[in-house]
N, C-alpha and C positions, 0 to 999 in steps of 0.2 A: 504493498498498499503506498506508496512513493508520491510524492507532492503538497503542497499547502494544504495544510487545515485548519479551523477556527475552532473555537469554544466560543459560542457567542451565549450573550444575556441580551434580551428585551425586554423591557418594561412597559404598561400600558399608562404609568404615570410615575410622579418622584412616590417611594413609601408604597406601593403598587402592587400588583400580579407583576410576576418574573417567570420566564421561558428560558432555560438555560438548554441547551444541546451545542450539537459536533455539526460543523459543514467542509466541505471543500472548496464550497463555490459562495463565497461572504455574498459578492452583489447580486446574485439572485436570490438567496432567500431574504436581502433585506426588501429587495422588490416584493419578493411573493407575501414577507408580514404587511408592508405597508398596502398594497393592493388586496388583500384581504382573501391572497389565495392561500391560505392553511384552514385546510378546515378543522373544525371542534373546540380545543381552549382556547386554544390562540386566539382564532376570530371572535370567538362568544366575549374573549375577556377585554376585548380591541388591544391587543398585545400588539405594537406597534414600531414601538422607541428602541432603538441600537442601542444599549448604553456601553459595553462591555467587549472587547473579543481579542483575548491572545492569540497569537500568530503561534502553529509549532511545523515542524520540520517535515510531518505526514501525519494520517489519520488514526495512526496507531496511538499514536503520542496523546493525541488531543484527547483519543476515548481512552488514555491511559488517566487524565487527569482530569476527565469529567467524570471519572469512577466507572464508566460502563466496563 
């Protein structure tokens, strides 16, 4: 699993609901959240604000950091 990966944190408002996950395409993921393309929890809660995204050398390192 080579290539840059990100652990990202989205929020719906300051001190609000958080969504934490991993992706290899942060630009696409931000667009999906902002456009409401993510069904389920994040769409219902309006989680659209990117608040943090550490960068990792590969997906395995990002998943390890995220506890997966």
